[in-house]
DRENDO-1510 file (C-alpha; in Angstrom, 1 decimal, always signed):
<recs>
REC; n; res; u; v; w
REC; 1; MET; +72.4; +7.6; -14.3 .
REC; 2; SER; +72.1; +8.1; -18.1 .
REC; 3; MET; +68.6; +9.5; -19.2 .
REC; 4; ALA; +66.6; +8.7; -22.3 .
REC; 5; VAL; +63.9; +10.6; -24.1 .
REC; 6; LEU; +60.9; +8.3; -24.2 .
REC; 7; GLU; +58.4; +8.0; -27.1 .
REC; 8; ILE; +55.1; +10.0; -26.4 .
REC; 9; LEU; +51.9; +8.2; -27.3 .
REC; 10; VAL; +49.7; +10.5; -29.5 .
REC; 11; TYR; +46.0; +10.7; -29.8 .
REC; 12; PRO; +44.0; +8.6; -31.0 .
REC; 13; ASP; +46.2; +5.9; -29.5 .
REC; 14; GLN; +43.8; +3.8; -27.4 .
REC; 15; ARG; +46.4; +3.3; -24.7 .
REC; 16; LEU; +45.8; +6.9; -23.6 .
REC; 17; LYS; +42.4; +5.8; -22.4 .
REC; 18; GLN; +43.8; +3.3; -19.9 .
REC; 19; LYS; +43.6; +3.9; -16.1 .
REC; 20; SER; +46.9; +3.8; -14.2 .
REC; 21; GLN; +47.8; +1.8; -11.2 .
REC; 22; PRO; +49.2; +3.2; -8.0 .
REC; 23; VAL; +52.9; +3.0; -7.4 .
REC; 24; ALA; +53.6; +0.4; -4.7 .
REC; 25; VAL; +57.5; +0.2; -4.8 .
REC; 26; PHE; +59.8; +3.1; -4.6 .
REC; 27; ASP; +63.2; +1.8; -5.8 .
REC; 28; GLU; +66.1; +2.6; -8.2 .
REC; 29; SER; +64.0; +1.6; -11.3 .
REC; 30; LEU; +61.4; +4.2; -10.3 .
REC; 31; LEU; +64.1; +6.9; -9.9 .
REC; 32; GLN; +65.4; +6.0; -13.4 .
REC; 33; PHE; +62.0; +6.2; -14.9 .
REC; 34; VAL; +61.3; +9.6; -13.3 .
REC; 35; ALA; +64.6; +10.9; -14.7 .
REC; 36; ASP; +63.7; +9.6; -18.2 .
REC; 37; LEU; +60.2; +11.1; -17.9 .
REC; 38; GLU; +61.7; +14.5; -16.9 .
REC; 39; GLU; +64.1; +14.3; -19.8 .
REC; 40; THR; +61.2; +13.6; -22.2 .
REC; 41; MET; +59.1; +16.5; -20.8 .
REC; 42; ARG; +62.1; +19.0; -21.2 .
REC; 43; ALA; +62.8; +17.8; -24.7 .
REC; 44; GLY; +59.2; +18.7; -25.8 .
REC; 45; PRO; +58.3; +22.2; -27.0 .
REC; 46; GLY; +57.0; +24.3; -24.1 .
REC; 47; GLY; +56.3; +21.1; -21.9 .
REC; 48; VAL; +55.4; +22.1; -18.4 .
REC; 49; GLY; +54.0; +18.7; -17.4 .
REC; 50; ILE; +54.0; +14.9; -18.3 .
REC; 51; ALA; +52.3; +11.9; -17.0 .
REC; 52; ALA; +53.7; +8.3; -17.0 .
REC; 53; PRO; +50.8; +7.0; -19.2 .
REC; 54; GLN; +51.9; +9.4; -22.0 .
REC; 55; VAL; +55.0; +7.3; -22.4 .
REC; 56; GLY; +53.1; +4.0; -22.0 .
REC; 57; ARG; +53.7; +3.2; -18.4 .
REC; 58; PHE; +50.5; +2.9; -16.5 .
REC; 59; GLU; +51.4; +4.0; -13.1 .
REC; 60; ARG; +50.2; +7.1; -11.2 .
REC; 61; ILE; +53.2; +9.3; -11.8 .
REC; 62; ILE; +53.2; +13.0; -13.0 .
REC; 63; LEU; +55.8; +15.7; -13.3 .
REC; 64; VAL; +55.0; +19.4; -13.4 .
REC; 65; ASP; +57.3; +22.3; -13.6 .
REC; 66; VAL; +55.8; +25.7; -14.6 .
REC; 67; SER; +58.8; +27.7; -13.3 .
REC; 68; CYS; +59.8; +28.5; -16.9 .
REC; 69; LYS; +56.6; +30.8; -17.1 .
REC; 70; PRO; +57.4; +34.3; -15.8 .
REC; 71; LYS; +55.5; +35.7; -12.8 .
REC; 72; ILE; +53.5; +32.5; -12.1 .
REC; 73; LYS; +53.4; +31.3; -8.5 .
REC; 74; ASN; +54.8; +27.8; -8.4 .
REC; 75; HIS; +56.6; +25.1; -6.5 .
REC; 76; GLY; +59.3; +24.5; -9.1 .
REC; 77; ARG; +59.9; +20.9; -10.2 .
REC; 78; LEU; +57.2; +18.6; -8.7 .
REC; 79; VAL; +57.3; +14.9; -8.9 .
REC; 80; MET; +53.9; +13.7; -7.8 .
REC; 81; ILE; +53.3; +9.9; -7.3 .
REC; 82; ASN; +49.8; +8.6; -6.5 .
REC; 83; PRO; +48.5; +12.2; -6.3 .
REC; 84; GLU; +45.0; +12.9; -4.9 .
REC; 85; ILE; +43.2; +16.2; -4.7 .
REC; 86; SER; +42.0; +16.7; -1.1 .
REC; 87; GLU; +40.5; +20.2; -1.5 .
REC; 88; GLN; +39.5; +22.4; -4.4 .
REC; 89; GLU; +37.8; +25.7; -5.0 .
REC; 90; GLY; +36.9; +28.2; -7.7 .
REC; 91; ASN; +36.2; +27.4; -11.4 .
REC; 92; VAL; +38.1; +28.9; -14.2 .
REC; 93; VAL; +38.4; +28.3; -18.0 .
REC; 94; GLY; +41.7; +28.3; -19.7 .
REC; 95; ARG; +43.4; +27.2; -22.8 .
REC; 96; GLU; +45.3; +23.8; -22.6 .
REC; 97; GLY; +47.6; +21.9; -24.9 .
REC; 98; CYS; +49.2; +18.5; -24.6 .
REC; 99; MET; +52.1; +16.6; -26.0 .
REC; 100; SER; +49.8; +13.7; -26.8 .
REC; 101; VAL; +47.5; +16.0; -28.8 .
REC; 102; PRO; +50.2; +17.9; -30.7 .
REC; 103; ASP; +47.9; +19.6; -33.3 .
REC; 104; PHE; +45.3; +21.3; -31.1 .
REC; 105; THR; +44.7; +23.3; -27.9 .
REC; 106; GLY; +41.3; +23.7; -26.2 .
REC; 107; ASN; +39.4; +25.6; -23.5 .
REC; 108; VAL; +38.9; +23.5; -20.4 .
REC; 109; ALA; +37.3; +24.4; -17.0 .
REC; 110; ARG; +39.3; +23.4; -14.0 .
REC; 111; TRP; +39.5; +24.2; -10.3 .
REC; 112; ASP; +41.4; +27.4; -9.7 .
REC; 113; ARG; +42.9; +26.3; -6.3 .
REC; 114; ILE; +43.6; +22.8; -5.2 .
REC; 115; ARG; +45.5; +21.0; -2.4 .
REC; 116; VAL; +47.1; +17.8; -3.6 .
REC; 117; LYS; +48.5; +14.9; -1.4 .
REC; 118; SER; +51.2; +12.8; -3.1 .
REC; 119; PHE; +54.5; +11.1; -2.7 .
REC; 120; ASP; +57.8; +12.3; -4.2 .
REC; 121; GLU; +60.1; +9.8; -6.1 .
REC; 122; PHE; +61.7; +8.8; -2.8 .
REC; 123; GLY; +58.5; +7.8; -1.2 .
REC; 124; SER; +58.1; +10.9; +1.1 .
REC; 125; ALA; +54.6; +12.1; +1.6 .
REC; 126; ARG; +54.0; +15.6; +0.4 .
REC; 127; THR; +51.1; +18.2; +0.4 .
REC; 128; HIS; +51.0; +21.2; -1.9 .
REC; 129; THR; +48.5; +24.0; -2.2 .
REC; 130; MET; +48.5; +25.6; -5.6 .
REC; 131; GLU; +46.5; +28.0; -7.7 .
REC; 132; GLY; +46.1; +29.3; -11.3 .
REC; 133; TYR; +48.3; +27.9; -14.0 .
REC; 134; GLU; +50.2; +25.5; -11.8 .
REC; 135; ALA; +46.9; +24.0; -10.5 .
REC; 136; ARG; +45.7; +23.7; -14.0 .
REC; 137; ALA; +48.8; +21.9; -15.1 .
REC; 138; VAL; +48.5; +19.4; -12.2 .
REC; 139; GLN; +44.9; +18.7; -12.9 .
REC; 140; HIS; +45.6; +18.2; -16.6 .
REC; 141; GLU; +48.4; +15.6; -15.8 .
REC; 142; MET; +46.3; +13.9; -13.2 .
REC; 143; ASP; +43.6; +13.4; -15.9 .
REC; 144; HIS; +46.0; +11.2; -17.8 .
REC; 145; LEU; +46.2; +8.8; -14.9 .
REC; 146; ASP; +42.5; +8.2; -15.3 .
REC; 147; GLY; +42.6; +7.8; -19.1 .
REC; 148; LEU; +41.3; +11.4; -19.9 .
REC; 149; LEU; +42.6; +14.0; -22.3 .
REC; 150; PHE; +41.7; +17.6; -22.4 .
REC; 151; LEU; +39.6; +16.7; -25.4 .
REC; 152; ASP; +37.3; +14.8; -23.0 .
REC; 153; ARG; +36.8; +18.1; -21.0 .
REC; 154; LEU; +36.3; +20.8; -23.6 .
REC; 155; VAL; +34.0; +23.5; -22.5 .
REC; 156; SER; +31.9; +22.9; -25.6 .
REC; 157; ARG; +32.1; +20.7; -28.6 .
REC; 158; ARG; +32.1; +23.8; -30.8 .
REC; 159; GLY; +34.3; +26.8; -30.5 .
REC; 160; SER; +36.6; +25.3; -27.8 .
REC; 161; LEU; +39.2; +23.5; -30.0 .
REC; 162; PHE; +41.8; +25.3; -31.8 .
REC; 163; PRO; +44.5; +24.3; -34.3 .
REC; 164; ARG; +47.9; +24.7; -32.6 .
REC; 165; LYS; +50.4; +27.1; -34.1 .
REC; 166; VAL; +53.3; +25.2; -35.5 .
REC; 167; TYR; +56.4; +25.1; -33.4 .
REC; 168; LYS; +59.5; +26.5; -35.0 .
REC; 169; LYS; +62.5; +24.3; -34.8 .
REC; 170; ASN; +65.5; +26.1; -33.5 .
</recs>
């Protein structure tokens, strides 16, 4: 299975506001898309998550892998299809960035602990309980499925948006 790096939609592209549909068919083409999506996430600078709508596919598919961050509790590589938050608690503000908003980061309030029900790419039901940075990353990616960007959730309109440091090309 060869993989491709897909083009990422960048704000203010109106397609980023589109709501995504649930995945109904788990087949070979889904597996190929998930592989391409993962390749795209890993090709980006510091990417720990990506959602299908960011590459113009409006289905409820996200990938999150925060295992590259030291000392953060995590589940490793997560493919979450049709994810739903079934429990949440705690509220915490943190800084977020997004491959679709490459020039800025912002302060966003999220649930600190969540339980998420979803399917993996093979159609098996999964439930994960997560906290902290991993929970934030999942909530951020899930927002894309409803046409929301972190820009829509800034803690305040003033003082919550920051120019991103330029990534150095290796």
